[in-house]
C-alpha positions, -999 to 999 in steps of 0.1 A, spaced: -469 -335 -705 -436 -346 -688 -437 -363 -655 -415 -359 -631 -390 -383 -645 -390 -367 -676 -384 -331 -663 -357 -345 -642 -339 -359 -674 -344 -329 -691 -330 -308 -663 -298 -332 -663 -295 -330 -701 -296 -292 -699 -270 -290 -672 -249 -312 -692 -250 -290 -721 -241 -263 -698 -210 -280 -683 -198 -287 -719 -203 -251 -731 -183 -241 -699 -154 -263 -703 -150 -255 -740 -136 -222 -725 -105 -242 -707 -69 -238 -714 -64 -273 -722 -34 -294 -708 -7 -302 -731 -15 -326 -762 10 -355 -742 -14 -354 -710 -28 -392 -710 -62 -395 -709 -64 -403 -669 -49 -364 -667 -75 -351 -685 -105 -367 -674 -92 -358 -639 -86 -322 -651 -119 -319 -664 -137 -333 -637 -118 -311 -610 -128 -281 -630 -168 -291 -628 -161 -295 -591 -149 -263 -589 -175 -247 -610 -201 -262 -590 -183 -250 -558 -184 -211 -566 -218 -192 -556 -231 -166 -577 -212 -138 -553 -180 -155 -558 -183 -174 -525 -165 -207 -526 -180 -235 -506 -152 -263 -494 -174 -290 -494 -213 -297 -499 -219 -309 -462 -232 -292 -431 -198 -279 -414 -181 -280 -446 -203 -255 -467 -188 -225 -455 -159 -203 -472 -125 -209 -458 -104 -180 -471 -75 -204 -476 -95 -230 -498 -111 -202 -518 -78 -185 -525 -67 -218 -539 -95 -223 -563 -93 -188 -573 -59 -194 -584 -67 -227 -603 -94 -215 -621 -72 -186 -634 -45 -213 -646 -71 -230 -662 -84 -198 -682 -115 -188 -659 -100 -154 -651 -137 -139 -647 -147 -166 -620 -113 -162 -602 -116 -124 -601 -150 -131 -588 -137 -150 -557 -110 -125 -552 -135 -99 -550 -155 -119 -522 -126 -124 -505 -117 -90 -501 -147 -81 -486 -139 -104 -457 -127 -96 -423 -99 -122 -421 -96 -114 -383 -127 -127 -376 -129 -163 -380 -114 -194 -399 -149 -201 -419 -173 -174 -434 -209 -179 -447 -220 -167 -486 -228 -136 -471 -195 -129 -457 -202 -131 -421 -180 -152 -399 -189 -184 -387 -184 -185 -348 -166 -214 -332 -132 -214 -345 -104 -183 -347 -90 -167 -373 -61 -186 -389 -25 -175 -399 -24 -180 -433 -58 -163 -444 -44 -133 -457 -12 -147 -472 -34 -170 -493 -56 -142 -504 -28 -122 -514 -13 -148 -535 -47 -152 -553 -49 -116 -561 -12 -116 -573 -13 -146 -594 -23 -142 -630 -25 -106 -622 -59 -109 -609 -55 -75 -588 -68 -60 -556 -108 -54 -549 -120 -27 -566 -122 5 -550 -158 14 -539 -171 -20 -542 -194 -34 -517 -199 -69 -499 -233 -85 -494 -247 -64 -463 -234 -33 -475 -201 -29 -455 -170 -19 -478 -141 -39 -481 -120 -12 -468 -131 -22 -434 -121 -56 -437 -86 -55 -431 -64 -88 -440 -44 -103 -415 -10 -83 -415 -25 -51 -422 -42 -56 -390 -12 -57 -366 -15 -94 -358 13 -118 -369 15 -154 -377 26 -166 -344 1 -184 -318 -27 -188 -344 -41 -220 -357 -30 -232 -392 -45 -255 -416 -48 -283 -393 -71 -260 -372 -60 -274 -338 -44 -253 -310 -27 -220 -316 10 -223 -321 39 -208 -342 35 -229 -374 53 -233 -407 25 -228 -430 14 -194 -414 50 -181 -412 52 -192 -452 18 -167 -459 31 -143 -436 65 -139 -455 46 -138 -488 24 -111 -476 51 -90 -462 72 -93 -494 99 -110 -474 123 -136 -488 119 -164 -462 156 -164 -448 139 -158 -413 116 -190 -421 150 -210 -428 165 -199 -392 130 -208 -372 119 -240 -390 148 -254 -411 168 -288 -398 191 -314 -418 159 -330 -430 137 -304 -441 113 -281 -428 94 -288 -393 60 -279 -384 65 -255 -351 95 -232 -351 125 -238 -328 109 -273 -323 131 -296 -344 111 -328 -330 77 -317 -340 83 -333 -377 82 -322 -413 52 -304 -424 38 -310 -459 29 -272 -457 63 -270 -469 54 -273 -503 40 -235 -499 74 -223 -501 73 -234 -537 39 -228 -548 20 -204 -543 45 -181 -524 74 -188 -546 100 -181 -518 132 -193 -535 155 -191 -509 135 -219 -492 133 -244 -522 163 -266 -516 147 -272 -478 113 -276 -493 124 -302 -518 139 -324 -490 109 -323 -471 87 -332 -497 109 -359 -513 115 -374 -474 76 -372 -470 69 -390 -503 95 -418 -496 77 -425 -461 42 -427 -471 24 -457 -459 -4 -473 -483 -14 -462 -520 -35 -432 -514 -15 -403 -501 2 -383 -474 -7 -373 -441 -7 -339 -437 29 -337 -416 47 -360 -398 37 -369 -362 0 -364 -373 -24 -372 -343 -56 -374 -365 -54 -408 -373 -36 -429 -405 -63 -420 -433 -43 -399 -459 -54 -366 -467 -61 -354 -508 -52 -318 -502 -16 -325 -489 -10 -350 -516 -25 -329 -545 -2 -297 -532 28 -316 -527 26 -330 -562 16 -292 -572 53 -280 -557 74 -307 -567 64 -309 -604 77 -270 -602 105 -283 -588 112 -306 -615 106 -339 -595 83 -351 -621 84 -390 -609 73 -379 -575 47 -357 -588 33 -383 -609 36 -410 -578 13 -387 -556 -11 -382 -587 -13 -418 -590 -22 -422 -553 -49 -395 -561 -61 -417 -588 -66 -443 -565 -83 -421 -538 -109 -407 -562 -143 -420 -562 -156 -439 -596 -173 -408 -607 -132 -389 -600 -145 -370 -569 -116 -365 -546 -129 -372 -508 -111 -348 -480 -95 -380 -468 -100 -416 -473 -93 -451 -457 -58 -459 -455 -66 -498 -460 -97 -495 -486 -93 -460 -500 -131 -454 -496 -141 -420 -486 -139 -414 -450 -150 -372 -451 -165 -348 -474 -168 -358 -510 -155 -338 -530 -135 -314 -516 -129 -282 -535 -95 -276 -522 -83 -308 -531 -94 -306 -570 -78 -272 -571 -46 -285 -563 -51 -315 -589 -57 -291 -615 -25 -268 -607 -3 -302 -607 -16 -313 -637 -11 -281 -653 27 -279 -643 33 -314 -656 15 -307 -690 12 -271 -696 -7 -262 -727 7 -245 -754 -1 -230 -788 -15 -254 -810 -24 -280 -784 
């Protein structure tokens, strides 16, 4: 009979075989992708696989306070999985998101119930809409129900409930305000081109964080104008914003979320990765690769991306791994090395 150590070893081997079979379904990177990119891609996909529950609920990170579903994070995971060839898993996430009352809270449990303590954020519905639109994932199936029995039709995404992006918290989860990321998501949801955003947020240097306040500093959320929301009228301003943020970054581990950030000096991997994705889409390959180099240095020895890292040492300073960061890493890698027939 196997002892505890033997049983554990057998479980590990079984899990490894399942992971290899799952990875065999992946849409690969292009054949010219270097080995480090292939490793980052595979590791990031495995992180996403471990983050998605059987009902499509995506936990942001495996740690108290992070083991919840943020619609924005989960939508990015769905987009990344669809891009990598895992359409069924991505569709499952979209179905789960379609059952949330996005006006109720910033975070949700795996049962779709809201987590009290943080108010709804102004970009959630736009991200969910982007996940639905990306790769033709489509809307929630008519008549489907979420856990607990409530039909998705009673859960109205923001923008359908009469609320707007103004005076709401954003991805930085601080005070309510009129923020760039929320405005970008709202424009996408409303089918607008983004010209009004340019009037409110654009300066000579790029897109600032707060509407009408040129002193509020450039915001890395400008990347969202390119991907996933594809507001082409804003591409020139987004390019200026992101290139300036990349040029001004300090240290070797990535970007802060925005200029004027008051949350310390530690770089954050999600803004670093989403900026790399959009710069790659804009054809700014050198800048995108520089940011992926920062992510490589920020990753642990096992290739896991912390939410943020110590600015001096690169040691993890928060939740590790963060699914959101790995989703954007996958998307940046696929944009830089798109797979082709025969690869």
